[in-house]
N, C-alpha and C positions, 0 to 999 in steps of 0.2 A: 504494500500500500504506500503510495508516494504522497498522500495528503499530509500536509503539515499540521500537526496538532494545534498549532497556534492560530490557525485559520480554519476552524471547522466549517463545513459547508452549511450555510445559513439559508439557502434558497427554499428549503422545504421545512424549516424549523420555525415554530411559533413560540418557543419557550425562551425567555431571557435567562441567561446564566451569569451569575456574578459571585465572586469570592466574598463580597461584602454582605452586611446584614440587611440591606434594603436596596430598593430600586428608586432612584430619584424621580419625583413626580407621582409616585404611587404609594399607597399604604397597603400593608398586608391585610386582607380581609378574611383569609382562612389558611391555617397551616394544615397541609395534607399529609405530612409525614416525611420520612426519609426516602429519598430516591437514590438509586445506585445502579452502577454498571460494573460488572466484574469480568475480568479476562485473565486467563492463565496462559502465559506465553513462554516459549523456549526458542532459542536460536536454532536455525537450520544447521545441518552438518557443515555446509560451506561457510556460513556466517561464523560458526563456532571455530572452525579451522583457521580462517583468515583473522578473526578477532584474537584468538589465542596467540597467533604469530605476531600480530601488531602489539600485543601487551608487552612483548620483550623490549620494544623501543619506547614505550610510554606514550603519553599524549591521548588525544581524542580517538576513539575507535568507532568509525562511522558505521560499521556493520552492527554494533550494539546499539548505537543511537537510532538506527532505522527500526530495530525491533522495539525499542522503548517508545518511539514515536507512534508506531502502529498500535501497540498495546494501549497507550493512553488515548489515542483517537477512538479506538473501538470501545473502550470503557466509557469515554465521554458520550459517544453516540448512544450507547445502551442506556446510560443514565438519563439522557434527554428523552429517549423513547419511553422510558419508564415514567418520567414526569408527565409526558403528554398523556399516557394511559391513565394517570391519576387525575387528569383534568387540570393540571397546573398551568399557570401563566408564566411562572418563573421558578428558578432554583436559586436559593440564596445560600451563602456560606459554603460554596462548592470547594471541594478539596480532592486531592489525589493521595493515595497511599499505595505503597508497594511492599510486598513481603516475599521472600524467597520461599516458594511452596515446596520445592524439593530440589535436589542437585540439578541445576541447569534450567529450572522452571520458576518463573516469578508470577505472582498474582498482582494485578494492578486493579485498584478499586477507585472509581470516581463516585463521589457521593455529595449530597447536600440536602437541603430542606426544600421540598416541593411546596409552593404556596400559590394562592390565588391573590390577584391584585385588584385594587380599585384606584382609579385616577383621583388625585387630590386637586 
């Protein structure tokens, strides 16, 4: 997946996502609960081989960055889809978390609070 996690496709998304506790110009009219997207990812054989070789020299390892970008993007989109299914207008307090699930596999979690908004 070549989509940059910093610019999620917004063309079909109607949910505002923010790391802050509010959305300017709106007040929270209902808290719908936690929304989340969870992905467990591992590197492919080729990425692992090239990445392990590049570790010897130090610095940024683009093969691992690509895996992390794809995992975060997928978790983000799953979280937004979950928020839409809850009927949310926004996700506030959005965060990422990552945990090594097993040797070579990492869980990426995107989560926040799904809310309905009213314009003030």
